[in-house]
DRENFIVO-69481 format. One record per atom (N, C-alpha, C): residue in three letters; y negated, z, x negated; atom name. Coordinates in steps of 0.2 Angstrom, whole numbers, padded with zeros to 4 digits. Atoms other than C-alpha are relative to their C-alpha. Example, Ala and Ser with C-alpha at 12.3 -4.5 7.8 and 13.67 -1.06 7.14 Angstrom:
! residues 2
<atom 'ala', <0006, 0000, -0004>, 'N'>,
<atom 'ala', <0022, 0039, -0062>, 'CA'>,
<atom 'ala', <-0006, 0000, -0004>, 'C'>,
<atom 'ser', <0006, -0001, 0004>, 'N'>,
<atom 'ser', <0005, 0036, -0068>, 'CA'>,
<atom 'ser', <-0005, 0003, 0004>, 'C'>,
! end
This chain:
! residues 165
<atom 'met', <0005, 0005, 0002>, 'N'>,
<atom 'met', <0146, 0139, 0197>, 'CA'>,
<atom 'met', <-0004, 0003, -0006>, 'C'>,
<atom 'ile', <0005, -0002, 0005>, 'N'>,
<atom 'ile', <0133, 0139, 0183>, 'CA'>,
<atom 'ile', <-0006, -0002, 0003>, 'C'>,
<atom 'ile', <0007, 0001, -0003>, 'N'>,
<atom 'ile', <0115, 0139, 0188>, 'CA'>,
<atom 'ile', <-0005, 0001, -0007>, 'C'>,
<atom 'thr', <0005, -0001, 0005>, 'N'>,
<atom 'thr', <0101, 0136, 0176>, 'CA'>,
<atom 'thr', <-0006, 0000, 0004>, 'C'>,
<atom 'ile', <0006, -0001, -0003>, 'N'>,
<atom 'ile', <0085, 0143, 0182>, 'CA'>,
<atom 'ile', <-0006, -0003, -0005>, 'C'>,
<atom 'val', <0006, 0004, 0004>, 'N'>,
<atom 'val', <0069, 0133, 0176>, 'CA'>,
<atom 'val', <-0006, 0002, 0003>, 'C'>,
<atom 'arg', <0008, -0002, -0002>, 'N'>,
<atom 'arg', <0051, 0138, 0177>, 'CA'>,
<atom 'arg', <-0003, -0007, -0001>, 'C'>,
<atom 'his', <0004, 0007, 0001>, 'N'>,
<atom 'his', <0041, 0121, 0180>, 'CA'>,
<atom 'his', <-0004, 0000, -0006>, 'C'>,
<atom 'gly', <0004, 0001, 0005>, 'N'>,
<atom 'gly', <0032, 0114, 0166>, 'CA'>,
<atom 'gly', <-0007, 0002, 0000>, 'C'>,
<atom 'lys', <0007, -0002, 0000>, 'N'>,
<atom 'lys', <0014, 0119, 0161>, 'CA'>,
<atom 'lys', <-0004, -0005, 0005>, 'C'>,
<atom 'ala', <0004, 0004, -0005>, 'N'>,
<atom 'ala', <0002, 0112, 0175>, 'CA'>,
<atom 'ala', <-0007, 0001, -0001>, 'C'>,
<atom 'gly', <0007, 0000, 0001>, 'N'>,
<atom 'gly', <-0016, 0108, 0175>, 'CA'>,
<atom 'gly', <-0003, 0003, 0007>, 'C'>,
<atom 'asp', <0004, -0002, -0006>, 'N'>,
<atom 'asp', <-0029, 0111, 0189>, 'CA'>,
<atom 'asp', <0000, -0005, 0005>, 'C'>,
<atom 'ala', <0000, 0004, -0005>, 'N'>,
<atom 'ala', <-0030, 0104, 0206>, 'CA'>,
<atom 'ala', <-0004, 0002, 0006>, 'C'>,
<atom 'ala', <0004, -0002, -0006>, 'N'>,
<atom 'ala', <-0039, 0105, 0223>, 'CA'>,
<atom 'ala', <0004, 0006, 0003>, 'C'>,
<atom 'thr', <-0004, -0004, -0003>, 'N'>,
<atom 'thr', <-0024, 0115, 0229>, 'CA'>,
<atom 'thr', <0005, 0003, -0005>, 'C'>,
<atom 'asp', <-0005, -0003, 0005>, 'N'>,
<atom 'asp', <-0011, 0126, 0220>, 'CA'>,
<atom 'asp', <0007, -0005, 0001>, 'C'>,
<atom 'glu', <-0005, 0005, -0001>, 'N'>,
<atom 'glu', <0002, 0115, 0228>, 'CA'>,
<atom 'glu', <0000, -0007, -0003>, 'C'>,
<atom 'met', <0001, 0007, 0003>, 'N'>,
<atom 'met', <-0004, 0099, 0221>, 'CA'>,
<atom 'met', <-0001, -0001, -0008>, 'C'>,
<atom 'arg', <0001, 0001, 0007>, 'N'>,
<atom 'arg', <-0006, 0104, 0203>, 'CA'>,
<atom 'arg', <0006, -0004, -0004>, 'C'>,
<atom 'glu', <-0005, 0004, 0004>, 'N'>,
<atom 'glu', <0003, 0092, 0191>, 'CA'>,
<atom 'glu', <0001, 0002, -0006>, 'C'>,
<atom 'leu', <-0001, -0002, 0008>, 'N'>,
<atom 'leu', <0011, 0094, 0174>, 'CA'>,
<atom 'leu', <-0005, -0004, -0004>, 'C'>,
<atom 'thr', <0005, 0002, 0006>, 'N'>,
<atom 'thr', <0000, 0092, 0159>, 'CA'>,
<atom 'thr', <0004, -0004, -0004>, 'C'>,
<atom 'tyr', <-0004, 0004, 0004>, 'N'>,
<atom 'tyr', <0005, 0079, 0146>, 'CA'>,
<atom 'tyr', <0005, 0006, -0005>, 'C'>,
<atom 'gly', <-0005, -0005, 0004>, 'N'>,
<atom 'gly', <0011, 0095, 0136>, 'CA'>,
<atom 'gly', <0006, 0003, 0004>, 'C'>,
<atom 'gly', <-0006, -0002, -0005>, 'N'>,
<atom 'gly', <0021, 0101, 0150>, 'CA'>,
<atom 'gly', <0005, -0005, 0001>, 'C'>,
<atom 'thr', <-0005, 0004, 0000>, 'N'>,
<atom 'thr', <0029, 0085, 0152>, 'CA'>,
<atom 'thr', <0004, -0001, -0006>, 'C'>,
<atom 'asp', <-0003, 0000, 0006>, 'N'>,
<atom 'asp', <0033, 0084, 0134>, 'CA'>,
<atom 'asp', <0005, 0006, -0001>, 'C'>,
<atom 'asp', <-0004, -0006, 0001>, 'N'>,
<atom 'asp', <0040, 0102, 0134>, 'CA'>,
<atom 'asp', <0007, -0001, 0004>, 'C'>,
<atom 'val', <-0005, 0000, -0005>, 'N'>,
<atom 'val', <0051, 0099, 0149>, 'CA'>,
<atom 'val', <0006, -0006, -0002>, 'C'>,
<atom 'ser', <-0003, 0005, 0003>, 'N'>,
<atom 'ser', <0057, 0082, 0141>, 'CA'>,
<atom 'ser', <0005, 0002, -0006>, 'C'>,
<atom 'phe', <-0004, -0002, 0006>, 'N'>,
<atom 'phe', <0062, 0090, 0125>, 'CA'>,
<atom 'phe', <0005, 0006, 0002>, 'C'>,
<atom 'gly', <-0004, -0005, -0003>, 'N'>,
<atom 'gly', <0069, 0105, 0135>, 'CA'>,
<atom 'gly', <0007, -0003, 0003>, 'C'>,
<atom 'cys', <-0005, 0003, -0003>, 'N'>,
<atom 'cys', <0081, 0093, 0144>, 'CA'>,
<atom 'cys', <0005, -0003, -0007>, 'C'>,
<atom 'his', <-0004, 0002, 0006>, 'N'>,
<atom 'his', <0087, 0087, 0126>, 'CA'>,
<atom 'his', <0003, 0006, -0003>, 'C'>,
<atom 'arg', <-0003, -0006, 0002>, 'N'>,
<atom 'arg', <0090, 0105, 0121>, 'CA'>,
<atom 'arg', <0005, 0002, 0004>, 'C'>,
<atom 'leu', <-0005, -0002, -0004>, 'N'>,
<atom 'leu', <0099, 0109, 0136>, 'CA'>,
<atom 'leu', <0006, -0004, -0001>, 'C'>,
<atom 'arg', <-0006, 0004, 0001>, 'N'>,
<atom 'arg', <0111, 0095, 0133>, 'CA'>,
<atom 'arg', <0004, 0002, -0006>, 'C'>,
<atom 'glu', <-0003, -0003, 0005>, 'N'>,
<atom 'glu', <0114, 0101, 0116>, 'CA'>,
<atom 'glu', <0003, 0006, 0001>, 'C'>,
<atom 'ile', <-0003, -0007, -0001>, 'N'>,
<atom 'ile', <0117, 0119, 0121>, 'CA'>,
<atom 'ile', <0006, 0000, 0004>, 'C'>,
<atom 'cys', <-0006, 0001, -0004>, 'N'>,
<atom 'cys', <0128, 0114, 0135>, 'CA'>,
<atom 'cys', <0007, -0003, -0004>, 'C'>,
<atom 'thr', <-0005, 0002, 0003>, 'N'>,
<atom 'thr', <0138, 0104, 0123>, 'CA'>,
<atom 'thr', <0003, 0005, -0006>, 'C'>,
<atom 'glu', <-0001, -0006, 0005>, 'N'>,
<atom 'glu', <0138, 0118, 0109>, 'CA'>,
<atom 'glu', <0005, 0005, 0003>, 'C'>,
<atom 'lys', <-0003, -0006, -0003>, 'N'>,
<atom 'lys', <0144, 0131, 0122>, 'CA'>,
<atom 'lys', <0006, -0003, 0005>, 'C'>,
<atom 'ser', <-0005, 0003, -0005>, 'N'>,
<atom 'ser', <0157, 0118, 0131>, 'CA'>,
<atom 'ser', <-0001, 0001, 0007>, 'C'>,
<atom 'leu', <0001, -0001, -0007>, 'N'>,
<atom 'leu', <0148, 0120, 0148>, 'CA'>,
<atom 'leu', <-0002, -0007, 0002>, 'C'>,
<atom 'pro', <0002, 0006, -0003>, 'N'>,
<atom 'pro', <0146, 0106, 0160>, 'CA'>,
<atom 'pro', <-0007, -0001, 0000>, 'C'>,
<atom 'leu', <0008, 0001, -0001>, 'N'>,
<atom 'leu', <0130, 0097, 0161>, 'CA'>,
<atom 'leu', <-0002, 0001, 0007>, 'C'>,
<atom 'pro', <0002, 0000, -0006>, 'N'>,
<atom 'pro', <0119, 0098, 0175>, 'CA'>,
<atom 'pro', <0002, -0005, 0005>, 'C'>,
<atom 'ser', <-0003, 0005, -0005>, 'N'>,
<atom 'ser', <0126, 0090, 0191>, 'CA'>,
<atom 'ser', <-0005, 0000, 0006>, 'C'>,
<atom 'his', <0004, 0000, -0006>, 'N'>,
<atom 'his', <0113, 0094, 0204>, 'CA'>,
<atom 'his', <-0007, 0003, -0002>, 'C'>,
<atom 'ile', <0007, -0004, 0002>, 'N'>,
<atom 'ile', <0094, 0098, 0203>, 'CA'>,
<atom 'ile', <-0003, 0002, 0006>, 'C'>,
<atom 'leu', <0003, -0004, -0006>, 'N'>,
<atom 'leu', <0087, 0110, 0217>, 'CA'>,
<atom 'leu', <-0007, 0002, -0002>, 'C'>,
<atom 'tyr', <0007, -0001, 0002>, 'N'>,
<atom 'tyr', <0068, 0111, 0217>, 'CA'>,
<atom 'tyr', <-0004, 0002, 0006>, 'C'>,
<atom 'ser', <0005, 0000, -0004>, 'N'>,
<atom 'ser', <0053, 0117, 0226>, 'CA'>,
<atom 'ser', <-0004, -0006, 0001>, 'C'>,
<atom 'ser', <0003, 0006, -0002>, 'N'>,
<atom 'ser', <0043, 0104, 0235>, 'CA'>,
<atom 'ser', <-0007, -0001, -0003>, 'C'>,
<atom 'trp', <0006, 0001, 0003>, 'N'>,
<atom 'trp', <0027, 0107, 0226>, 'CA'>,
<atom 'trp', <-0001, -0005, -0006>, 'C'>,
<atom 'arg', <0000, 0006, 0004>, 'N'>,
<atom 'arg', <0021, 0094, 0214>, 'CA'>,
<atom 'arg', <0002, 0001, -0007>, 'C'>,
<atom 'arg', <-0003, -0001, 0007>, 'N'>,
<atom 'arg', <0024, 0102, 0197>, 'CA'>,
<atom 'arg', <0007, 0001, 0000>, 'C'>,
<atom 'thr', <-0008, -0001, 0001>, 'N'>,
<atom 'thr', <0041, 0107, 0201>, 'CA'>,
<atom 'thr', <0004, -0006, 0002>, 'C'>,
<atom 'thr', <-0002, 0006, -0001>, 'N'>,
<atom 'thr', <0044, 0091, 0209>, 'CA'>,
<atom 'thr', <0001, -0005, -0006>, 'C'>,
<atom 'gln', <0000, 0004, 0007>, 'N'>,
<atom 'gln', <0039, 0082, 0192>, 'CA'>,
<atom 'gln', <0005, 0003, -0004>, 'C'>,
<atom 'thr', <-0004, -0002, 0005>, 'N'>,
<atom 'thr', <0049, 0094, 0182>, 'CA'>,
<atom 'thr', <0007, -0001, 0002>, 'C'>,
<atom 'ala', <-0008, 0002, -0003>, 'N'>,
<atom 'ala', <0065, 0091, 0193>, 'CA'>,
<atom 'ala', <0002, -0007, -0001>, 'C'>,
<atom 'glu', <-0001, 0008, 0000>, 'N'>,
<atom 'glu', <0062, 0072, 0192>, 'CA'>,
<atom 'glu', <0002, -0001, -0008>, 'C'>,
<atom 'ile', <-0001, 0001, 0007>, 'N'>,
<atom 'ile', <0062, 0073, 0173>, 'CA'>,
<atom 'ile', <0007, 0003, -0002>, 'C'>,
<atom 'leu', <-0007, -0002, 0001>, 'N'>,
<atom 'leu', <0079, 0084, 0173>, 'CA'>,
<atom 'leu', <0004, -0005, 0003>, 'C'>,
<atom 'ala', <-0005, 0005, -0004>, 'N'>,
<atom 'ala', <0087, 0072, 0186>, 'CA'>,
<atom 'ala', <0001, -0006, -0004>, 'C'>,
<atom 'ala', <-0001, 0005, 0003>, 'N'>,
<atom 'ala', <0083, 0057, 0175>, 'CA'>,
<atom 'ala', <0004, 0001, -0007>, 'C'>,
<atom 'ala', <-0004, -0003, 0006>, 'N'>,
<atom 'ala', <0089, 0067, 0159>, 'CA'>,
<atom 'ala', <0008, 0000, 0001>, 'C'>,
<atom 'phe', <-0007, -0002, -0001>, 'N'>,
<atom 'phe', <0106, 0071, 0167>, 'CA'>,
<atom 'phe', <0003, -0005, 0006>, 'C'>,
<atom 'thr', <-0003, 0004, -0006>, 'N'>,
<atom 'thr', <0108, 0058, 0181>, 'CA'>,
<atom 'thr', <0003, 0003, 0005>, 'C'>,
<atom 'ala', <-0002, -0005, -0005>, 'N'>,
<atom 'ala', <0109, 0071, 0193>, 'CA'>,
<atom 'ala', <-0004, -0001, 0006>, 'C'>,
<atom 'pro', <0004, 0001, -0006>, 'N'>,
<atom 'pro', <0104, 0070, 0211>, 'CA'>,
<atom 'pro', <-0005, 0007, 0001>, 'C'>,
<atom 'leu', <0006, -0004, -0001>, 'N'>,
<atom 'leu', <0088, 0079, 0217>, 'CA'>,
<atom 'leu', <0001, 0003, 0007>, 'C'>,
<atom 'glu', <0001, -0002, -0007>, 'N'>,
<atom 'glu', <0086, 0090, 0233>, 'CA'>,
<atom 'glu', <-0005, 0006, 0000>, 'C'>,
<atom 'thr', <0005, -0006, 0000>, 'N'>,
<atom 'thr', <0072, 0101, 0238>, 'CA'>,
<atom 'thr', <0004, 0006, 0004>, 'C'>,
<atom 'met', <-0003, -0007, -0003>, 'N'>,
<atom 'met', <0076, 0119, 0243>, 'CA'>,
<atom 'met', <-0006, 0005, 0001>, 'C'>,
<atom 'asp', <0005, -0004, -0002>, 'N'>,
<atom 'asp', <0064, 0128, 0253>, 'CA'>,
<atom 'asp', <0000, 0008, -0003>, 'C'>,
<atom 'ala', <-0001, -0006, 0003>, 'N'>,
<atom 'ala', <0070, 0144, 0246>, 'CA'>,
<atom 'ala', <-0003, 0001, -0007>, 'C'>,
<atom 'leu', <0003, 0000, 0006>, 'N'>,
<atom 'leu', <0062, 0140, 0230>, 'CA'>,
<atom 'leu', <-0007, 0000, 0000>, 'C'>,
<atom 'leu', <0008, 0000, 0000>, 'N'>,
<atom 'leu', <0044, 0139, 0236>, 'CA'>,
<atom 'leu', <-0002, 0007, -0001>, 'C'>,
<atom 'pro', <0002, -0006, 0003>, 'N'>,
<atom 'pro', <0033, 0152, 0230>, 'CA'>,
<atom 'pro', <-0001, 0006, 0005>, 'C'>,
<atom 'asp', <0000, -0005, -0005>, 'N'>,
<atom 'asp', <0032, 0162, 0247>, 'CA'>,
<atom 'asp', <0007, 0003, 0001>, 'C'>,
<atom 'ala', <-0007, -0002, -0002>, 'N'>,
<atom 'ala', <0051, 0164, 0248>, 'CA'>,
<atom 'ala', <0002, 0005, -0005>, 'C'>,
<atom 'gly', <-0002, -0006, 0005>, 'N'>,
<atom 'gly', <0061, 0178, 0240>, 'CA'>,
<atom 'gly', <0007, -0001, -0002>, 'C'>,
<atom 'val', <-0006, 0001, 0003>, 'N'>,
<atom 'val', <0076, 0180, 0230>, 'CA'>,
<atom 'val', <0006, 0000, 0005>, 'C'>,
<atom 'ile', <-0005, 0000, -0005>, 'N'>,
<atom 'ile', <0087, 0184, 0246>, 'CA'>,
<atom 'ile', <0001, -0007, 0003>, 'C'>,
<atom 'asp', <-0001, 0006, -0003>, 'N'>,
<atom 'asp', <0083, 0167, 0252>, 'CA'>,
<atom 'asp', <0003, -0004, -0005>, 'C'>,
<atom 'val', <-0004, 0004, 0005>, 'N'>,
<atom 'val', <0089, 0159, 0236>, 'CA'>,
<atom 'val', <0007, 0002, 0001>, 'C'>,
<atom 'asp', <-0007, -0002, 0000>, 'N'>,
<atom 'asp', <0105, 0169, 0237>, 'CA'>,
<atom 'asp', <0003, -0004, 0007>, 'C'>,
<atom 'ser', <-0002, 0003, -0007>, 'N'>,
<atom 'ser', <0107, 0162, 0256>, 'CA'>,
<atom 'ser', <0001, -0008, -0001>, 'C'>,
<atom 'ala', <0000, 0008, 0001>, 'N'>,
<atom 'ala', <0103, 0144, 0251>, 'CA'>,
<atom 'ala', <0007, -0001, -0005>, 'C'>,
<atom 'leu', <-0005, 0002, 0005>, 'N'>,
<atom 'leu', <0115, 0145, 0236>, 'CA'>,
<atom 'leu', <0008, 0001, 0004>, 'C'>,
<atom 'ala', <-0006, -0002, -0003>, 'N'>,
<atom 'ala', <0129, 0153, 0247>, 'CA'>,
<atom 'ala', <0002, -0006, 0004>, 'C'>,
<atom 'leu', <-0001, 0006, -0004>, 'N'>,
<atom 'leu', <0128, 0137, 0258>, 'CA'>,
<atom 'leu', <0003, -0006, -0003>, 'C'>,
<atom 'leu', <-0002, 0005, 0005>, 'N'>,
<atom 'leu', <0132, 0126, 0243>, 'CA'>,
<atom 'leu', <0008, 0000, -0001>, 'C'>,
<atom 'pro', <-0007, 0000, 0002>, 'N'>,
<atom 'pro', <0150, 0120, 0240>, 'CA'>,
<atom 'pro', <0001, 0003, -0007>, 'C'>,
<atom 'asn', <-0001, -0004, 0006>, 'N'>,
<atom 'asn', <0157, 0130, 0226>, 'CA'>,
<atom 'asn', <0005, -0005, -0004>, 'C'>,
<atom 'asp', <-0005, 0004, 0004>, 'N'>,
<atom 'asp', <0165, 0117, 0213>, 'CA'>,
<atom 'asp', <0002, 0003, -0005>, 'C'>,
<atom 'asp', <-0002, -0004, 0005>, 'N'>,
<atom 'asp', <0171, 0131, 0202>, 'CA'>,
<atom 'asp', <-0004, -0001, -0006>, 'C'>,
<atom 'asp', <0005, 0001, 0006>, 'N'>,
<atom 'asp', <0165, 0130, 0184>, 'CA'>,
<atom 'asp', <-0002, -0007, -0001>, 'C'>,
<atom 'thr', <0004, 0007, 0002>, 'N'>,
<atom 'thr', <0161, 0111, 0185>, 'CA'>,
<atom 'thr', <-0007, -0001, 0004>, 'C'>,
<atom 'ala', <0007, 0000, -0003>, 'N'>,
<atom 'ala', <0146, 0114, 0196>, 'CA'>,
<atom 'ala', <-0004, 0003, -0005>, 'C'>,
<atom 'his', <0006, -0002, 0004>, 'N'>,
<atom 'his', <0130, 0116, 0186>, 'CA'>,
<atom 'his', <-0006, -0002, 0004>, 'C'>,
<atom 'arg', <0006, 0002, -0004>, 'N'>,
<atom 'arg', <0115, 0117, 0197>, 'CA'>,
<atom 'arg', <-0005, 0003, -0004>, 'C'>,
<atom 'val', <0005, -0002, 0003>, 'N'>,
<atom 'val', <0098, 0118, 0191>, 'CA'>,
<atom 'val', <-0005, 0002, 0006>, 'C'>,
<atom 'leu', <0004, -0003, -0005>, 'N'>,
<atom 'leu', <0085, 0128, 0201>, 'CA'>,
<atom 'leu', <-0007, 0000, -0004>, 'C'>,
<atom 'val', <0006, 0000, 0003>, 'N'>,
<atom 'val', <0067, 0123, 0197>, 'CA'>,
<atom 'val', <-0005, 0003, 0005>, 'C'>,
<atom 'gly', <0005, -0004, -0004>, 'N'>,
<atom 'gly', <0054, 0136, 0204>, 'CA'>,
<atom 'gly', <-0006, 0002, -0004>, 'C'>,
<atom 'his', <0007, -0002, 0002>, 'N'>,
<atom 'his', <0039, 0146, 0201>, 'CA'>,
<atom 'his', <0001, 0008, -0002>, 'C'>,
<atom 'gln', <0001, -0007, 0001>, 'N'>,
<atom 'gln', <0034, 0163, 0193>, 'CA'>,
<atom 'gln', <-0003, 0003, 0007>, 'C'>,
<atom 'pro', <-0004, -0005, 0003>, 'N'>,
<atom 'pro', <0037, 0177, 0198>, 'CA'>,
<atom 'pro', <0007, -0001, 0002>, 'C'>,
<atom 'met', <-0007, 0000, -0004>, 'N'>,
<atom 'met', <0053, 0172, 0208>, 'CA'>,
<atom 'met', <0005, -0003, -0006>, 'C'>,
<atom 'val', <-0006, 0002, 0004>, 'N'>,
<atom 'val', <0062, 0163, 0193>, 'CA'>,
<atom 'val', <0002, 0006, -0004>, 'C'>,
<atom 'ser', <-0002, -0006, 0003>, 'N'>,
<atom 'ser', <0061, 0179, 0183>, 'CA'>,
<atom 'ser', <0003, 0005, 0004>, 'C'>,
<atom 'his', <-0003, -0006, -0004>, 'N'>,
<atom 'his', <0066, 0190, 0197>, 'CA'>,
<atom 'his', <0007, -0003, 0002>, 'C'>,
<atom 'leu', <-0007, 0003, -0001>, 'N'>,
<atom 'leu', <0081, 0178, 0200>, 'CA'>,
<atom 'leu', <0004, 0003, -0006>, 'C'>,
<atom 'val', <-0003, -0002, 0006>, 'N'>,
<atom 'val', <0086, 0181, 0182>, 'CA'>,
<atom 'val', <0002, 0007, 0000>, 'C'>,
<atom 'val', <-0002, -0007, 0001>, 'N'>,
<atom 'val', <0085, 0200, 0182>, 'CA'>,
<atom 'val', <0005, 0001, 0006>, 'C'>,
<atom 'arg', <-0005, -0002, -0006>, 'N'>,
<atom 'arg', <0094, 0200, 0200>, 'CA'>,
<atom 'arg', <0007, -0002, -0002>, 'C'>,
<atom 'tyr', <-0007, 0002, 0001>, 'N'>,
<atom 'tyr', <0109, 0190, 0194>, 'CA'>,
<atom 'tyr', <0003, 0003, -0006>, 'C'>,
<atom 'ile', <-0003, -0003, 0006>, 'N'>,
<atom 'ile', <0112, 0198, 0177>, 'CA'>,
<atom 'ile', <-0001, 0007, 0000>, 'C'>,
<atom 'ala', <0001, -0007, 0000>, 'N'>,
<atom 'ala', <0106, 0215, 0182>, 'CA'>,
<atom 'ala', <-0001, 0004, -0007>, 'C'>,
<atom 'asp', <0002, -0003, 0007>, 'N'>,
<atom 'asp', <0099, 0219, 0165>, 'CA'>,
<atom 'asp', <-0007, -0002, -0002>, 'C'>,
<atom 'pro', <0008, 0001, 0001>, 'N'>,
<atom 'pro', <0079, 0220, 0166>, 'CA'>,
<atom 'pro', <-0001, 0000, -0008>, 'C'>,
<atom 'gly', <0002, -0001, 0007>, 'N'>,
<atom 'gly', <0072, 0216, 0149>, 'CA'>,
<atom 'gly', <0004, -0004, -0005>, 'C'>,
<atom 'arg', <-0004, 0004, 0004>, 'N'>,
<atom 'arg', <0087, 0206, 0142>, 'CA'>,
<atom 'arg', <-0003, -0007, -0001>, 'C'>,
<atom 'val', <0003, 0006, 0000>, 'N'>,
<atom 'val', <0078, 0190, 0145>, 'CA'>,
<atom 'val', <-0008, 0000, 0001>, 'C'>,
<atom 'pro', <0007, -0001, -0001>, 'N'>,
<atom 'pro', <0059, 0188, 0142>, 'CA'>,
<atom 'pro', <-0002, -0005, 0007>, 'C'>,
<atom 'ser', <0003, 0002, -0005>, 'N'>,
<atom 'ser', <0048, 0183, 0157>, 'CA'>,
<atom 'ser', <0000, -0008, -0002>, 'C'>,
<atom 'leu', <0000, 0008, 0002>, 'N'>,
<atom 'leu', <0050, 0163, 0159>, 'CA'>,
<atom 'leu', <-0007, -0002, 0000>, 'C'>,
<atom 'ser', <0006, 0004, 0000>, 'N'>,
<atom 'ser', <0035, 0154, 0152>, 'CA'>,
<atom 'ser', <0001, -0007, 0002>, 'C'>,
<atom 'pro', <0000, 0007, -0003>, 'N'>,
<atom 'pro', <0031, 0136, 0159>, 'CA'>,
<atom 'pro', <0005, -0004, -0005>, 'C'>,
<atom 'gly', <-0005, 0004, 0004>, 'N'>,
<atom 'gly', <0046, 0126, 0155>, 'CA'>,
<atom 'gly', <0006, 0003, -0002>, 'C'>,
<atom 'gly', <-0006, -0004, 0002>, 'N'>,
<atom 'gly', <0058, 0140, 0151>, 'CA'>,
<atom 'gly', <0006, 0000, 0004>, 'C'>,
<atom 'met', <-0006, 0000, -0004>, 'N'>,
<atom 'met', <0076, 0141, 0156>, 'CA'>,
<atom 'met', <0005, 0005, -0002>, 'C'>,
<atom 'val', <-0006, -0005, 0001>, 'N'>,
<atom 'val', <0091, 0153, 0158>, 'CA'>,
<atom 'val', <0006, -0003, 0004>, 'C'>,
<atom 'ala', <-0007, 0002, -0004>, 'N'>,
<atom 'ala', <0109, 0148, 0162>, 'CA'>,
<atom 'ala', <0003, 0006, 0000>, 'C'>,
<atom 'ile', <-0003, -0005, -0002>, 'N'>,
<atom 'ile', <0119, 0160, 0171>, 'CA'>,
<atom 'ile', <0007, -0002, 0003>, 'C'>,
<atom 'arg', <-0006, 0001, -0004>, 'N'>,
<atom 'arg', <0138, 0159, 0177>, 'CA'>,
<atom 'arg', <0000, 0005, 0006>, 'C'>,
<atom 'leu', <0001, -0004, -0007>, 'N'>,
<atom 'leu', <0137, 0165, 0195>, 'CA'>,
<atom 'leu', <0006, 0000, 0004>, 'C'>,
<atom 'glu', <-0007, 0000, -0004>, 'N'>,
<atom 'glu', <0153, 0171, 0203>, 'CA'>,
<atom 'glu', <-0003, 0000, 0008>, 'C'>,
<atom 'val', <0003, 0001, -0007>, 'N'>,
<atom 'val', <0143, 0173, 0220>, 'CA'>,
<atom 'val', <-0008, 0002, -0001>, 'C'>,
<atom 'pro', <0006, -0002, 0001>, 'N'>,
<atom 'pro', <0125, 0173, 0223>, 'CA'>,
<atom 'pro', <-0003, 0007, 0003>, 'C'>,
<atom 'ala', <0002, -0007, -0002>, 'N'>,
<atom 'ala', <0121, 0192, 0223>, 'CA'>,
<atom 'ala', <-0002, 0004, -0006>, 'C'>,
<atom 'ala', <0002, -0004, 0006>, 'N'>,
<atom 'ala', <0114, 0205, 0212>, 'CA'>,
<atom 'ala', <0006, 0002, -0003>, 'C'>,
<atom 'gly', <-0004, -0002, 0004>, 'N'>,
<atom 'gly', <0123, 0208, 0197>, 'CA'>,
<atom 'gly', <0007, -0004, 0000>, 'C'>,
<atom 'cys', <-0006, 0004, 0001>, 'N'>,
<atom 'cys', <0136, 0195, 0199>, 'CA'>,
<atom 'cys', <0000, -0006, -0004>, 'C'>,
<atom 'gly', <0001, 0006, 0006>, 'N'>,
<atom 'gly', <0130, 0184, 0185>, 'CA'>,
<atom 'gly', <0001, 0002, -0007>, 'C'>,
<atom 'glu', <0000, -0002, 0007>, 'N'>,
<atom 'glu', <0134, 0183, 0166>, 'CA'>,
<atom 'glu', <-0004, -0006, -0003>, 'C'>,
<atom 'leu', <0006, 0004, 0004>, 'N'>,
<atom 'leu', <0120, 0177, 0155>, 'CA'>,
<atom 'leu', <0004, -0004, -0005>, 'C'>,
<atom 'leu', <-0003, 0005, 0005>, 'N'>,
<atom 'leu', <0125, 0161, 0145>, 'CA'>,
<atom 'leu', <-0005, -0001, -0005>, 'C'>,
<atom 'phe', <0005, 0001, 0006>, 'N'>,
<atom 'phe', <0109, 0158, 0136>, 'CA'>,
<atom 'phe', <-0007, 0000, 0004>, 'C'>,
<atom 'trp', <0008, 0001, -0002>, 'N'>,
<atom 'trp', <0090, 0157, 0138>, 'CA'>,
<atom 'trp', <-0005, -0003, -0005>, 'C'>,
<atom 'ala', <0004, 0004, 0004>, 'N'>,
<atom 'ala', <0077, 0145, 0130>, 'CA'>,
<atom 'ala', <-0006, -0001, 0002>, 'C'>,
<atom 'leu', <0007, 0001, -0001>, 'N'>,
<atom 'leu', <0059, 0144, 0129>, 'CA'>,
<atom 'leu', <-0003, -0005, -0004>, 'C'>,
<atom 'pro', <0003, 0005, 0004>, 'N'>,
<atom 'pro', <0047, 0131, 0124>, 'CA'>,
<atom 'pro', <-0005, 0003, -0005>, 'C'>,
<atom 'pro', <0000, 0008, 0002>, 'N'>,
<atom 'pro', <0041, 0123, 0112>, 'CA'>,
<atom 'pro', <0007, -0001, -0003>, 'C'>,
<atom 'glu', <-0005, 0002, 0005>, 'N'>,
<atom 'glu', <0057, 0125, 0101>, 'CA'>,
<atom 'glu', <0006, -0001, 0004>, 'C'>,
<atom 'tyr', <-0007, 0000, -0005>, 'N'>,
<atom 'tyr', <0070, 0128, 0116>, 'CA'>,
<atom 'tyr', <0006, 0003, -0004>, 'C'>,
<atom 'arg', <-0006, -0001, 0004>, 'N'>,
<atom 'arg', <0082, 0137, 0104>, 'CA'>,
<atom 'arg', <0004, 0004, 0005>, 'C'>,
<atom 'gly', <-0004, -0004, -0005>, 'N'>,
<atom 'gly', <0096, 0144, 0113>, 'CA'>,
<atom 'gly', <0002, 0007, -0003>, 'C'>,
<atom 'tyr', <-0001, -0006, 0002>, 'N'>,
<atom 'tyr', <0098, 0162, 0112>, 'CA'>,
<atom 'tyr', <0007, 0002, 0005>, 'C'>,
<atom 'leu', <-0006, -0002, -0003>, 'N'>,
<atom 'leu', <0116, 0170, 0116>, 'CA'>,
<atom 'leu', <0005, -0004, -0003>, 'C'>,
! end
C-alpha cells in the first residue's frame, strides 16, 4: 500500500488544543497541497488517494475534509492518530486495514511529533526527510506497517509543495 503522511495545516488559537481550527493560510496551504499531490502522483504514476484517515481533533478533521473533497475519497477517524497515541498504535491500526496491493493509497492526517516519527520509523533513515511543517506531506510505499518496511516516494512542504525524489 501507499501511505501519505500529512501534518494538519497551520492552526490558530482556541480555548483547548483539541479545538484549534485551521487559519486561512492553513486552509490555502492544504488546498494547494492537494493540487500538488495530484500532480506528483500523476508524474510518478502513483494511484491517487483512495481513503483519508485522521485524528478527530478539529484541525486534522478540517485538513482531512479538504483532502477528501479534492480526491473524492472517504473519510474515517483513526484513534491511533490522536496526539497521545504512539507509532505502534498506527502500525496496529494499519495492519487491520485491507491491503489492496499498490492500488491502495491511504492518507494519514495527524500531529507532530508523531507524523515525523512515523516517517523515520517506516523509512528507517533519520534526517532524509525534514520534520514536517504544518501541511507538509511524505508518501511512502509500505510493504507492512513496521519499522524499516517502507520506501520513500516523495516529500513536499508548503508553501511551494515541490516534490522531492
